[in-house]
PyMOL Python script that loads the backbone (N, CA, C, O; Angstrom):
from pymol import cmd

cmd.read_pdbstr("""\
ATOM      1  N   UNK A   1      63.756 -34.753  78.650  1.00  0.00           N
ATOM      2  CA  UNK A   1      64.173 -35.975  77.655  1.00  0.00           C
ATOM      3  C   UNK A   1      64.800 -34.906  76.718  1.00  0.00           C
ATOM      4  O   UNK A   1      64.614 -33.705  76.919  1.00  0.00           O
ATOM      5  N   UNK A   2      65.640 -35.436  75.560  1.00  0.00           N
ATOM      6  CA  UNK A   2      66.246 -34.639  74.518  1.00  0.00           C
ATOM      7  C   UNK A   2      65.839 -34.890  73.156  1.00  0.00           C
ATOM      8  O   UNK A   2      64.920 -35.694  73.002  1.00  0.00           O
ATOM      9  N   UNK A   3      66.248 -34.463  72.355  1.00  0.00           N
ATOM     10  CA  UNK A   3      65.755 -34.753  70.668  1.00  0.00           C
ATOM     11  C   UNK A   3      66.685 -36.171  70.441  1.00  0.00           C
ATOM     12  O   UNK A   3      67.911 -36.237  70.522  1.00  0.00           O
ATOM     13  N   UNK A   4      66.031 -36.938  70.228  1.00  0.00           N
ATOM     14  CA  UNK A   4      66.206 -38.456  69.173  1.00  0.00           C
ATOM     15  C   UNK A   4      66.345 -39.668  70.361  1.00  0.00           C
ATOM     16  O   UNK A   4      66.586 -40.839  70.066  1.00  0.00           O
ATOM     17  N   UNK A   5      66.114 -39.087  72.029  1.00  0.00           N
ATOM     18  CA  UNK A   5      65.930 -39.837  72.825  1.00  0.00           C
ATOM     19  C   UNK A   5      65.425 -41.361  72.792  1.00  0.00           C
ATOM     20  O   UNK A   5      65.649 -42.318  73.533  1.00  0.00           O
ATOM     21  N   UNK A   6      64.778 -41.224  71.818  1.00  0.00           N
ATOM     22  CA  UNK A   6      63.725 -42.491  71.489  1.00  0.00           C
ATOM     23  C   UNK A   6      64.451 -43.304  70.870  1.00  0.00           C
ATOM     24  O   UNK A   6      64.332 -44.502  71.126  1.00  0.00           O
ATOM     25  N   UNK A   7      65.473 -42.817  69.808  1.00  0.00           N
ATOM     26  CA  UNK A   7      66.675 -43.923  69.153  1.00  0.00           C
ATOM     27  C   UNK A   7      66.847 -44.944  70.074  1.00  0.00           C
ATOM     28  O   UNK A   7      66.807 -46.121  69.714  1.00  0.00           O
ATOM     29  N   UNK A   8      67.057 -44.577  71.364  1.00  0.00           N
ATOM     30  CA  UNK A   8      67.825 -45.829  72.177  1.00  0.00           C
ATOM     31  C   UNK A   8      67.085 -46.697  72.550  1.00  0.00           C
ATOM     32  O   UNK A   8      67.643 -47.783  72.703  1.00  0.00           O
ATOM     33  N   UNK A   9      65.664 -46.653  72.839  1.00  0.00           N
ATOM     34  CA  UNK A   9      64.486 -47.069  72.816  1.00  0.00           C
ATOM     35  C   UNK A   9      64.429 -48.406  71.556  1.00  0.00           C
ATOM     36  O   UNK A   9      64.379 -49.634  71.618  1.00  0.00           O
ATOM     37  N   UNK A  10      64.464 -47.520  70.584  1.00  0.00           N
ATOM     38  CA  UNK A  10      63.859 -48.133  69.405  1.00  0.00           C
ATOM     39  C   UNK A  10      64.878 -49.327  68.984  1.00  0.00           C
ATOM     40  O   UNK A  10      64.511 -50.475  68.732  1.00  0.00           O
ATOM     41  N   UNK A  11      66.072 -48.916  68.955  1.00  0.00           N
ATOM     42  CA  UNK A  11      67.282 -50.052  68.771  1.00  0.00           C
ATOM     43  C   UNK A  11      67.592 -51.010  69.960  1.00  0.00           C
ATOM     44  O   UNK A  11      68.620 -51.685  69.925  1.00  0.00           O
ATOM     45  N   UNK A  12      66.846 -51.077  70.870  1.00  0.00           N
ATOM     46  CA  UNK A  12      67.365 -51.459  71.827  1.00  0.00           C
ATOM     47  C   UNK A  12      68.431 -51.476  72.991  1.00  0.00           C
ATOM     48  O   UNK A  12      68.687 -52.441  73.710  1.00  0.00           O
ATOM     49  N   UNK A  13      69.027 -50.169  73.039  1.00  0.00           N
ATOM     50  CA  UNK A  13      70.259 -49.905  73.535  1.00  0.00           C
ATOM     51  C   UNK A  13      69.637 -49.131  75.125  1.00  0.00           C
ATOM     52  O   UNK A  13      68.445 -48.968  75.385  1.00  0.00           O
ATOM     53  N   UNK A  14      70.521 -48.839  75.805  1.00  0.00           N
ATOM     54  CA  UNK A  14      70.589 -48.074  77.023  1.00  0.00           C
ATOM     55  C   UNK A  14      71.273 -47.032  77.495  1.00  0.00           C
ATOM     56  O   UNK A  14      72.075 -46.683  76.629  1.00  0.00           O
ATOM     57  N   UNK A  15      71.337 -46.445  78.334  1.00  0.00           N
ATOM     58  CA  UNK A  15      72.507 -45.728  78.321  1.00  0.00           C
ATOM     59  C   UNK A  15      71.823 -44.890  79.784  1.00  0.00           C
ATOM     60  O   UNK A  15      70.609 -44.699  79.855  1.00  0.00           O
ATOM     61  N   UNK A  16      72.435 -44.602  80.498  1.00  0.00           N
ATOM     62  CA  UNK A  16      72.431 -44.024  81.997  1.00  0.00           C
ATOM     63  C   UNK A  16      72.268 -42.465  82.162  1.00  0.00           C
ATOM     64  O   UNK A  16      72.225 -41.769  83.177  1.00  0.00           O
ATOM     65  N   UNK A  17      72.154 -41.999  80.162  1.00  0.00           N
ATOM     66  CA  UNK A  17      71.577 -40.878  80.686  1.00  0.00           C
ATOM     67  C   UNK A  17      69.880 -40.737  80.452  1.00  0.00           C
ATOM     68  O   UNK A  17      69.209 -39.769  80.094  1.00  0.00           O
ATOM     69  N   UNK A  18      69.552 -41.919  80.759  1.00  0.00           N
ATOM     70  CA  UNK A  18      68.149 -42.297  80.832  1.00  0.00           C
ATOM     71  C   UNK A  18      67.522 -42.281  82.025  1.00  0.00           C
ATOM     72  O   UNK A  18      66.311 -42.087  82.123  1.00  0.00           O
ATOM     73  N   UNK A  19      68.292 -42.481  83.007  1.00  0.00           N
ATOM     74  CA  UNK A  19      67.769 -42.306  84.297  1.00  0.00           C
ATOM     75  C   UNK A  19      67.598 -44.506  84.285  1.00  0.00           C
ATOM     76  O   UNK A  19      68.320 -45.349  83.751  1.00  0.00           O
ATOM     77  N   UNK A  20      66.386 -44.639  85.091  1.00  0.00           N
ATOM     78  CA  UNK A  20      66.243 -45.640  85.671  1.00  0.00           C
ATOM     79  C   UNK A  20      65.663 -46.268  84.139  1.00  0.00           C
ATOM     80  O   UNK A  20      64.606 -45.880  83.640  1.00  0.00           O
ATOM     81  N   UNK A  21      66.476 -47.205  83.567  1.00  0.00           N
ATOM     82  CA  UNK A  21      65.871 -47.603  82.161  1.00  0.00           C
ATOM     83  C   UNK A  21      65.661 -49.217  81.845  1.00  0.00           C
ATOM     84  O   UNK A  21      65.706 -49.922  80.837  1.00  0.00           O
ATOM     85  N   UNK A  22      65.423 -49.401  83.166  1.00  0.00           N
ATOM     86  CA  UNK A  22      65.030 -51.572  83.503  1.00  0.00           C
ATOM     87  C   UNK A  22      63.731 -51.632  82.632  1.00  0.00           C
ATOM     88  O   UNK A  22      63.551 -52.740  82.127  1.00  0.00           O
ATOM     89  N   UNK A  23      62.739 -50.639  82.330  1.00  0.00           N
ATOM     90  CA  UNK A  23      61.989 -51.267  81.253  1.00  0.00           C
ATOM     91  C   UNK A  23      61.986 -50.475  79.852  1.00  0.00           C
ATOM     92  O   UNK A  23      61.016 -50.030  79.238  1.00  0.00           O
ATOM     93  N   UNK A  24      63.211 -50.434  79.559  1.00  0.00           N
ATOM     94  CA  UNK A  24      63.496 -50.069  78.388  1.00  0.00           C
ATOM     95  C   UNK A  24      63.604 -51.293  77.394  1.00  0.00           C
ATOM     96  O   UNK A  24      63.559 -51.026  76.193  1.00  0.00           O
ATOM     97  N   UNK A  25      63.691 -52.123  77.638  1.00  0.00           N
ATOM     98  CA  UNK A  25      63.645 -53.218  76.608  1.00  0.00           C
ATOM     99  C   UNK A  25      62.037 -53.640  76.295  1.00  0.00           C
ATOM    100  O   UNK A  25      61.746 -54.112  75.196  1.00  0.00           O
ATOM    101  N   UNK A  26      61.188 -53.469  77.165  1.00  0.00           N
ATOM    102  CA  UNK A  26      59.409 -53.756  77.284  1.00  0.00           C
ATOM    103  C   UNK A  26      58.966 -52.586  76.930  1.00  0.00           C
ATOM    104  O   UNK A  26      57.743 -52.627  77.057  1.00  0.00           O
ATOM    105  N   UNK A  27      59.444 -51.105  76.385  1.00  0.00           N
ATOM    106  CA  UNK A  27      59.082 -49.819  76.057  1.00  0.00           C
ATOM    107  C   UNK A  27      59.736 -49.665  74.399  1.00  0.00           C
ATOM    108  O   UNK A  27      59.313 -48.956  73.486  1.00  0.00           O
ATOM    109  N   UNK A  28      60.941 -50.631  74.414  1.00  0.00           N
ATOM    110  CA  UNK A  28      61.390 -50.739  73.062  1.00  0.00           C
ATOM    111  C   UNK A  28      60.507 -51.329  71.964  1.00  0.00           C
ATOM    112  O   UNK A  28      59.977 -50.979  70.910  1.00  0.00           O
ATOM    113  N   UNK A  29      60.619 -52.404  72.748  1.00  0.00           N
ATOM    114  CA  UNK A  29      59.326 -53.601  72.016  1.00  0.00           C
ATOM    115  C   UNK A  29      58.144 -52.689  71.563  1.00  0.00           C
ATOM    116  O   UNK A  29      57.878 -52.868  70.375  1.00  0.00           O
ATOM    117  N   UNK A  30      57.302 -51.690  72.229  1.00  0.00           N
ATOM    118  CA  UNK A  30      55.971 -51.257  71.931  1.00  0.00           C
ATOM    119  C   UNK A  30      56.498 -50.453  71.249  1.00  0.00           C
ATOM    120  O   UNK A  30      56.257 -50.815  70.097  1.00  0.00           O
ATOM    121  N   UNK A  31      57.080 -49.569  71.225  1.00  0.00           N
ATOM    122  CA  UNK A  31      57.567 -48.614  69.811  1.00  0.00           C
ATOM    123  C   UNK A  31      57.794 -49.070  68.690  1.00  0.00           C
ATOM    124  O   UNK A  31      57.202 -48.667  67.689  1.00  0.00           O
ATOM    125  N   UNK A  32      58.919 -50.220  68.676  1.00  0.00           N
ATOM    126  CA  UNK A  32      58.993 -50.491  67.391  1.00  0.00           C
ATOM    127  C   UNK A  32      57.678 -51.101  66.941  1.00  0.00           C
ATOM    128  O   UNK A  32      57.623 -51.007  65.715  1.00  0.00           O
ATOM    129  N   UNK A  33      56.797 -51.579  67.344  1.00  0.00           N
ATOM    130  CA  UNK A  33      55.446 -52.502  67.511  1.00  0.00           C
ATOM    131  C   UNK A  33      54.458 -51.446  66.384  1.00  0.00           C
ATOM    132  O   UNK A  33      53.973 -51.587  65.261  1.00  0.00           O
ATOM    133  N   UNK A  34      54.506 -50.350  67.429  1.00  0.00           N
ATOM    134  CA  UNK A  34      53.489 -49.194  66.667  1.00  0.00           C
ATOM    135  C   UNK A  34      54.191 -48.309  65.566  1.00  0.00           C
ATOM    136  O   UNK A  34      53.492 -47.606  64.836  1.00  0.00           O
ATOM    137  N   UNK A  35      55.624 -48.333  65.431  1.00  0.00           N
ATOM    138  CA  UNK A  35      56.265 -48.303  64.390  1.00  0.00           C
ATOM    139  C   UNK A  35      56.245 -48.697  63.242  1.00  0.00           C
ATOM    140  O   UNK A  35      55.968 -47.958  62.297  1.00  0.00           O
ATOM    141  N   UNK A  36      56.475 -49.669  63.156  1.00  0.00           N
ATOM    142  CA  UNK A  36      56.547 -50.219  62.051  1.00  0.00           C
ATOM    143  C   UNK A  36      55.166 -50.980  61.502  1.00  0.00           C
ATOM    144  O   UNK A  36      55.052 -51.254  60.307  1.00  0.00           O
ATOM    145  N   UNK A  37      54.375 -51.222  62.244  1.00  0.00           N
ATOM    146  CA  UNK A  37      52.603 -51.048  62.023  1.00  0.00           C
ATOM    147  C   UNK A  37      52.577 -49.860  61.384  1.00  0.00           C
ATOM    148  O   UNK A  37      52.073 -50.049  60.277  1.00  0.00           O
ATOM    149  N   UNK A  38      52.913 -48.572  61.555  1.00  0.00           N
ATOM    150  CA  UNK A  38      52.804 -47.741  61.179  1.00  0.00           C
ATOM    151  C   UNK A  38      53.382 -47.642  59.188  1.00  0.00           C
ATOM    152  O   UNK A  38      52.752 -47.105  58.276  1.00  0.00           O
ATOM    153  N   UNK A  39      54.444 -48.212  59.121  1.00  0.00           N
ATOM    154  CA  UNK A  39      55.270 -47.812  58.149  1.00  0.00           C
ATOM    155  C   UNK A  39      54.511 -48.937  57.195  1.00  0.00           C
ATOM    156  O   UNK A  39      54.165 -48.597  56.063  1.00  0.00           O
ATOM    157  N   UNK A  40      54.288 -50.121  57.616  1.00  0.00           N
ATOM    158  CA  UNK A  40      53.392 -50.936  56.417  1.00  0.00           C
ATOM    159  C   UNK A  40      52.203 -50.852  56.540  1.00  0.00           C
ATOM    160  O   UNK A  40      51.719 -51.785  55.900  1.00  0.00           O
ATOM    161  N   UNK A  41      51.156 -50.055  57.163  1.00  0.00           N
ATOM    162  CA  UNK A  41      49.585 -50.193  56.615  1.00  0.00           C
ATOM    163  C   UNK A  41      49.472 -48.618  56.757  1.00  0.00           C
ATOM    164  O   UNK A  41      48.463 -48.026  56.374  1.00  0.00           O
ATOM    165  N   UNK A  42      50.465 -48.023  57.278  1.00  0.00           N
ATOM    166  CA  UNK A  42      49.604 -46.500  57.364  1.00  0.00           C
ATOM    167  C   UNK A  42      48.955 -46.587  59.007  1.00  0.00           C
ATOM    168  O   UNK A  42      48.574 -45.472  59.364  1.00  0.00           O
ATOM    169  N   UNK A  43      48.775 -47.544  59.945  1.00  0.00           N
ATOM    170  CA  UNK A  43      47.784 -47.505  61.259  1.00  0.00           C
ATOM    171  C   UNK A  43      48.694 -47.971  61.821  1.00  0.00           C
ATOM    172  O   UNK A  43      49.262 -48.989  61.423  1.00  0.00           O
ATOM    173  N   UNK A  44      48.964 -47.439  62.680  1.00  0.00           N
ATOM    174  CA  UNK A  44      49.680 -47.461  63.949  1.00  0.00           C
ATOM    175  C   UNK A  44      49.334 -48.997  64.926  1.00  0.00           C
ATOM    176  O   UNK A  44      50.261 -49.577  65.491  1.00  0.00           O
ATOM    177  N   UNK A  45      48.261 -49.376  64.984  1.00  0.00           N
ATOM    178  CA  UNK A  45      47.681 -50.215  65.543  1.00  0.00           C
ATOM    179  C   UNK A  45      48.286 -50.323  67.007  1.00  0.00           C
ATOM    180  O   UNK A  45      48.029 -49.302  67.644  1.00  0.00           O
ATOM    181  N   UNK A  46      49.173 -51.463  67.886  1.00  0.00           N
ATOM    182  CA  UNK A  46      49.197 -51.656  69.354  1.00  0.00           C
ATOM    183  C   UNK A  46      48.028 -51.687  70.125  1.00  0.00           C
ATOM    184  O   UNK A  46      46.878 -51.259  70.032  1.00  0.00           O
ATOM    185  N   UNK A  47      48.749 -52.383  70.977  1.00  0.00           N
ATOM    186  CA  UNK A  47      47.893 -52.611  72.431  1.00  0.00           C
ATOM    187  C   UNK A  47      46.944 -51.667  73.088  1.00  0.00           C
ATOM    188  O   UNK A  47      45.871 -51.861  73.657  1.00  0.00           O
ATOM    189  N   UNK A  48      47.567 -50.701  72.876  1.00  0.00           N
ATOM    190  CA  UNK A  48      46.608 -49.054  73.270  1.00  0.00           C
ATOM    191  C   UNK A  48      46.467 -48.534  72.114  1.00  0.00           C
ATOM    192  O   UNK A  48      47.377 -48.438  71.291  1.00  0.00           O
ATOM    193  N   UNK A  49      44.966 -48.040  71.909  1.00  0.00           N
ATOM    194  CA  UNK A  49      45.106 -47.669  70.154  1.00  0.00           C
ATOM    195  C   UNK A  49      45.528 -45.812  70.205  1.00  0.00           C
ATOM    196  O   UNK A  49      45.173 -44.917  70.973  1.00  0.00           O
ATOM    197  N   UNK A  50      46.183 -45.826  69.325  1.00  0.00           N
ATOM    198  CA  UNK A  50      46.660 -44.562  69.151  1.00  0.00           C
ATOM    199  C   UNK A  50      45.599 -43.817  68.865  1.00  0.00           C
ATOM    200  O   UNK A  50      44.768 -44.174  68.031  1.00  0.00           O
ATOM    201  N   UNK A  51      45.504 -42.413  69.705  1.00  0.00           N
ATOM    202  CA  UNK A  51      44.278 -41.493  69.834  1.00  0.00           C
ATOM    203  C   UNK A  51      44.137 -40.417  68.377  1.00  0.00           C
ATOM    204  O   UNK A  51      44.984 -39.651  67.918  1.00  0.00           O
ATOM    205  N   UNK A  52      42.898 -40.674  67.949  1.00  0.00           N
ATOM    206  CA  UNK A  52      42.847 -39.521  66.680  1.00  0.00           C
ATOM    207  C   UNK A  52      43.320 -38.367  66.901  1.00  0.00           C
ATOM    208  O   UNK A  52      43.154 -38.471  68.116  1.00  0.00           O
ATOM    209  N   UNK A  53      43.887 -37.078  66.765  1.00  0.00           N
ATOM    210  CA  UNK A  53      44.171 -36.219  67.218  1.00  0.00           C
ATOM    211  C   UNK A  53      42.677 -35.288  67.095  1.00  0.00           C
ATOM    212  O   UNK A  53      41.785 -35.527  66.281  1.00  0.00           O
ATOM    213  N   UNK A  54      42.667 -34.331  67.979  1.00  0.00           N
ATOM    214  CA  UNK A  54      41.612 -33.325  67.746  1.00  0.00           C
ATOM    215  C   UNK A  54      41.843 -32.074  68.555  1.00  0.00           C
ATOM    216  O   UNK A  54      42.292 -32.077  69.701  1.00  0.00           O
ATOM    217  N   UNK A  55      41.386 -30.650  67.637  1.00  0.00           N
ATOM    218  CA  UNK A  55      41.872 -29.492  68.522  1.00  0.00           C
ATOM    219  C   UNK A  55      41.375 -29.494  69.695  1.00  0.00           C
ATOM    220  O   UNK A  55      42.094 -28.976  70.550  1.00  0.00           O
ATOM    221  N   UNK A  56      39.949 -30.080  70.184  1.00  0.00           N
ATOM    222  CA  UNK A  56      39.124 -29.865  71.105  1.00  0.00           C
ATOM    223  C   UNK A  56      39.790 -30.568  72.198  1.00  0.00           C
ATOM    224  O   UNK A  56      39.894 -29.884  73.217  1.00  0.00           O
ATOM    225  N   UNK A  57      40.457 -32.209  72.288  1.00  0.00           N
ATOM    226  CA  UNK A  57      40.819 -32.917  73.350  1.00  0.00           C
ATOM    227  C   UNK A  57      41.946 -33.150  73.299  1.00  0.00           C
ATOM    228  O   UNK A  57      42.384 -33.878  74.190  1.00  0.00           O
ATOM    229  N   UNK A  58      43.173 -32.495  71.948  1.00  0.00           N
ATOM    230  CA  UNK A  58      44.392 -32.638  72.138  1.00  0.00           C
ATOM    231  C   UNK A  58      44.836 -33.699  72.597  1.00  0.00           C
ATOM    232  O   UNK A  58      45.625 -33.614  73.538  1.00  0.00           O
ATOM    233  N   UNK A  59      44.465 -35.022  72.072  1.00  0.00           N
ATOM    234  CA  UNK A  59      45.224 -36.284  72.472  1.00  0.00           C
ATOM    235  C   UNK A  59      46.558 -36.703  72.065  1.00  0.00           C
ATOM    236  O   UNK A  59      46.944 -36.420  70.931  1.00  0.00           O
ATOM    237  N   UNK A  60      47.319 -37.364  72.890  1.00  0.00           N
ATOM    238  CA  UNK A  60      48.361 -38.251  72.405  1.00  0.00           C
ATOM    239  C   UNK A  60      48.792 -39.711  73.125  1.00  0.00           C
ATOM    240  O   UNK A  60      48.265 -40.160  74.142  1.00  0.00           O
ATOM    241  N   UNK A  61      49.478 -40.113  72.639  1.00  0.00           N
ATOM    242  CA  UNK A  61      50.168 -41.559  73.352  1.00  0.00           C
ATOM    243  C   UNK A  61      51.180 -41.270  73.968  1.00  0.00           C
ATOM    244  O   UNK A  61      52.049 -40.771  73.252  1.00  0.00           O
ATOM    245  N   UNK A  62      51.525 -41.420  75.405  1.00  0.00           N
ATOM    246  CA  UNK A  62      52.311 -41.234  75.715  1.00  0.00           C
ATOM    247  C   UNK A  62      53.148 -42.776  75.833  1.00  0.00           C
ATOM    248  O   UNK A  62      52.633 -43.809  76.261  1.00  0.00           O
ATOM    249  N   UNK A  63      54.367 -42.651  75.407  1.00  0.00           N
ATOM    250  CA  UNK A  63      54.764 -43.932  75.921  1.00  0.00           C
ATOM    251  C   UNK A  63      55.626 -43.820  77.320  1.00  0.00           C
ATOM    252  O   UNK A  63      56.286 -42.863  77.725  1.00  0.00           O
ATOM    253  N   UNK A  64      55.413 -45.084  77.918  1.00  0.00           N
ATOM    254  CA  UNK A  64      55.779 -45.002  79.455  1.00  0.00           C
ATOM    255  C   UNK A  64      55.682 -46.769  79.607  1.00  0.00           C
ATOM    256  O   UNK A  64      55.432 -47.341  78.546  1.00  0.00           O
ATOM    257  N   UNK A  65      55.815 -47.430  80.524  1.00  0.00           N
ATOM    258  CA  UNK A  65      55.547 -48.844  81.042  1.00  0.00           C
ATOM    259  C   UNK A  65      54.584 -48.191  82.608  1.00  0.00           C
ATOM    260  O   UNK A  65      54.952 -47.661  83.656  1.00  0.00           O
ATOM    261  N   UNK A  66      53.333 -48.556  82.078  1.00  0.00           N
ATOM    262  CA  UNK A  66      52.285 -48.749  81.044  1.00  0.00           C
ATOM    263  C   UNK A  66      52.530 -47.519  80.254  1.00  0.00           C
ATOM    264  O   UNK A  66      53.081 -46.592  80.847  1.00  0.00           O
ATOM    265  N   UNK A  67      52.128 -47.329  78.709  1.00  0.00           N
ATOM    266  CA  UNK A  67      51.523 -46.543  77.822  1.00  0.00           C
ATOM    267  C   UNK A  67      50.470 -45.988  78.530  1.00  0.00           C
ATOM    268  O   UNK A  67      50.080 -46.616  79.514  1.00  0.00           O
ATOM    269  N   UNK A  68      49.777 -44.660  78.161  1.00  0.00           N
ATOM    270  CA  UNK A  68      48.521 -43.882  78.212  1.00  0.00           C
ATOM    271  C   UNK A  68      47.834 -43.165  77.632  1.00  0.00           C
ATOM    272  O   UNK A  68      48.329 -42.039  77.680  1.00  0.00           O
ATOM    273  N   UNK A  69      47.186 -43.174  77.240  1.00  0.00           N
ATOM    274  CA  UNK A  69      46.378 -41.624  76.480  1.00  0.00           C
ATOM    275  C   UNK A  69      46.448 -40.442  77.262  1.00  0.00           C
ATOM    276  O   UNK A  69      45.954 -40.454  78.389  1.00  0.00           O
ATOM    277  N   UNK A  70      46.932 -39.542  76.868  1.00  0.00           N
ATOM    278  CA  UNK A  70      46.735 -38.210  77.850  1.00  0.00           C
ATOM    279  C   UNK A  70      46.437 -37.072  76.988  1.00  0.00           C
ATOM    280  O   UNK A  70      46.437 -37.283  75.775  1.00  0.00           O
ATOM    281  N   UNK A  71      46.219 -36.070  77.355  1.00  0.00           N
ATOM    282  CA  UNK A  71      45.526 -34.771  76.722  1.00  0.00           C
ATOM    283  C   UNK A  71      46.204 -33.714  77.474  1.00  0.00           C
ATOM    284  O   UNK A  71      46.462 -33.695  78.677  1.00  0.00           O
ATOM    285  N   UNK A  72      46.524 -32.586  76.318  1.00  0.00           N
ATOM    286  CA  UNK A  72      46.976 -31.087  76.306  1.00  0.00           C
ATOM    287  C   UNK A  72      48.586 -31.079  76.835  1.00  0.00           C
ATOM    288  O   UNK A  72      48.942 -30.610  77.916  1.00  0.00           O
ATOM    289  N   UNK A  73      49.464 -31.695  75.847  1.00  0.00           N
ATOM    290  CA  UNK A  73      50.654 -31.996  75.775  1.00  0.00           C
ATOM    291  C   UNK A  73      51.505 -30.892  75.616  1.00  0.00           C
ATOM    292  O   UNK A  73      51.892 -30.587  74.488  1.00  0.00           O
ATOM    293  N   UNK A  74      51.953 -30.052  76.930  1.00  0.00           N
ATOM    294  CA  UNK A  74      52.537 -29.090  77.059  1.00  0.00           C
ATOM    295  C   UNK A  74      51.609 -27.691  76.968  1.00  0.00           C
ATOM    296  O   UNK A  74      51.866 -26.531  76.645  1.00  0.00           O
ATOM    297  N   UNK A  75      50.983 -28.053  77.201  1.00  0.00           N
ATOM    298  CA  UNK A  75      49.547 -26.795  76.806  1.00  0.00           C
ATOM    299  C   UNK A  75      50.142 -25.303  77.279  1.00  0.00           C
ATOM    300  O   UNK A  75      50.081 -24.396  76.449  1.00  0.00           O
ATOM    301  N   UNK A  76      50.575 -25.099  78.273  1.00  0.00           N
ATOM    302  CA  UNK A  76      50.992 -23.697  78.747  1.00  0.00           C
ATOM    303  C   UNK A  76      52.299 -23.154  77.850  1.00  0.00           C
ATOM    304  O   UNK A  76      52.568 -21.954  77.814  1.00  0.00           O
ATOM    305  N   UNK A  77      52.910 -23.934  77.291  1.00  0.00           N
ATOM    306  CA  UNK A  77      54.178 -23.681  76.723  1.00  0.00           C
ATOM    307  C   UNK A  77      53.628 -23.291  75.371  1.00  0.00           C
ATOM    308  O   UNK A  77      54.022 -22.289  74.774  1.00  0.00           O
ATOM    309  N   UNK A  78      52.705 -24.113  74.908  1.00  0.00           N
ATOM    310  CA  UNK A  78      51.923 -23.908  73.357  1.00  0.00           C
ATOM    311  C   UNK A  78      51.268 -22.961  73.371  1.00  0.00           C
ATOM    312  O   UNK A  78      51.430 -22.081  72.525  1.00  0.00           O
ATOM    313  N   UNK A  79      50.640 -22.902  74.029  1.00  0.00           N
ATOM    314  CA  UNK A  79      49.585 -21.639  74.611  1.00  0.00           C
ATOM    315  C   UNK A  79      50.513 -20.174  74.204  1.00  0.00           C
ATOM    316  O   UNK A  79      50.301 -19.458  73.225  1.00  0.00           O
ATOM    317  N   UNK A  80      51.569 -19.978  75.244  1.00  0.00           N
ATOM    318  CA  UNK A  80      52.806 -18.815  74.583  1.00  0.00           C
ATOM    319  C   UNK A  80      53.235 -18.815  73.394  1.00  0.00           C
ATOM    320  O   UNK A  80      53.319 -17.747  72.787  1.00  0.00           O
ATOM    321  N   UNK A  81      53.564 -19.900  72.862  1.00  0.00           N
ATOM    322  CA  UNK A  81      54.208 -19.720  71.562  1.00  0.00           C
ATOM    323  C   UNK A  81      52.863 -19.263  70.688  1.00  0.00           C
ATOM    324  O   UNK A  81      52.940 -18.341  69.875  1.00  0.00           O
ATOM    325  N   UNK A  82      51.833 -19.869  70.890  1.00  0.00           N
ATOM    326  CA  UNK A  82      50.495 -19.685  69.957  1.00  0.00           C
ATOM    327  C   UNK A  82      49.763 -18.287  69.772  1.00  0.00           C
ATOM    328  O   UNK A  82      49.078 -17.865  68.840  1.00  0.00           O
ATOM    329  N   UNK A  83      50.239 -17.571  71.282  1.00  0.00           N
ATOM    330  CA  UNK A  83      50.151 -16.123  71.232  1.00  0.00           C
ATOM    331  C   UNK A  83      51.462 -15.223  70.638  1.00  0.00           C
ATOM    332  O   UNK A  83      51.330 -14.162  70.027  1.00  0.00           O
ATOM    333  N   UNK A  84      52.454 -15.723  70.877  1.00  0.00           N
ATOM    334  CA  UNK A  84      53.556 -15.151  70.157  1.00  0.00           C
ATOM    335  C   UNK A  84      53.309 -15.106  68.727  1.00  0.00           C
ATOM    336  O   UNK A  84      53.585 -14.082  68.102  1.00  0.00           O
ATOM    337  N   UNK A  85      52.716 -16.327  68.037  1.00  0.00           N
ATOM    338  CA  UNK A  85      52.860 -16.404  66.388  1.00  0.00           C
ATOM    339  C   UNK A  85      51.549 -15.541  66.330  1.00  0.00           C
ATOM    340  O   UNK A  85      51.765 -14.472  65.759  1.00  0.00           O
ATOM    341  N   UNK A  86      50.031 -15.719  66.826  1.00  0.00           N
ATOM    342  CA  UNK A  86      48.877 -14.751  66.703  1.00  0.00           C
ATOM    343  C   UNK A  86      49.325 -13.309  66.412  1.00  0.00           C
ATOM    344  O   UNK A  86      48.675 -12.664  65.589  1.00  0.00           O
ATOM    345  N   UNK A  87      50.582 -12.648  67.138  1.00  0.00           N
ATOM    346  CA  UNK A  87      51.126 -11.286  67.024  1.00  0.00           C
ATOM    347  C   UNK A  87      51.927 -11.102  66.008  1.00  0.00           C
ATOM    348  O   UNK A  87      51.841 -10.022  65.424  1.00  0.00           O
ATOM    349  N   UNK A  88      52.751 -11.945  65.612  1.00  0.00           N
ATOM    350  CA  UNK A  88      53.911 -11.629  64.854  1.00  0.00           C
ATOM    351  C   UNK A  88      53.421 -11.914  63.212  1.00  0.00           C
ATOM    352  O   UNK A  88      54.056 -11.516  62.236  1.00  0.00           O
ATOM    353  N   UNK A  89      52.084 -12.732  63.158  1.00  0.00           N
ATOM    354  CA  UNK A  89      51.515 -13.012  61.780  1.00  0.00           C
ATOM    355  C   UNK A  89      50.602 -11.900  61.221  1.00  0.00           C
ATOM    356  O   UNK A  89      50.179 -11.893  60.065  1.00  0.00           O
ATOM    357  N   UNK A  90      50.340 -10.968  62.144  1.00  0.00           N
ATOM    358  CA  UNK A  90      49.209 -10.234  61.960  1.00  0.00           C
ATOM    359  C   UNK A  90      49.954  -8.921  60.854  1.00  0.00           C
ATOM    360  O   UNK A  90      49.253  -8.005  60.424  1.00  0.00           O
TER     361      UNK A  90
END
""", "prot")
cmd.dss("prot")
cmd.show_as("cartoon", "prot")
cmd.util.cbc("prot")
cmd.orient("prot")
């Protein structure tokens, strides 16, 4: 995926660059629901509870159809950058 790709879903548009986007309307509706609820109340609400982040479990909401809660987003890549930062920041 690429930067700002979520905007295609949020605005209900589709583009071949996304590949099979037959679920785009459903995904866009869910994303708009989370975003607008968060903007209005500070709580994203939604059908699937957005997990509270913790360093120990590193949970995140994976937007897909169906969406689900996963852990450890890009752990290996992030661990590399964490190591590099620790080396440079000393």
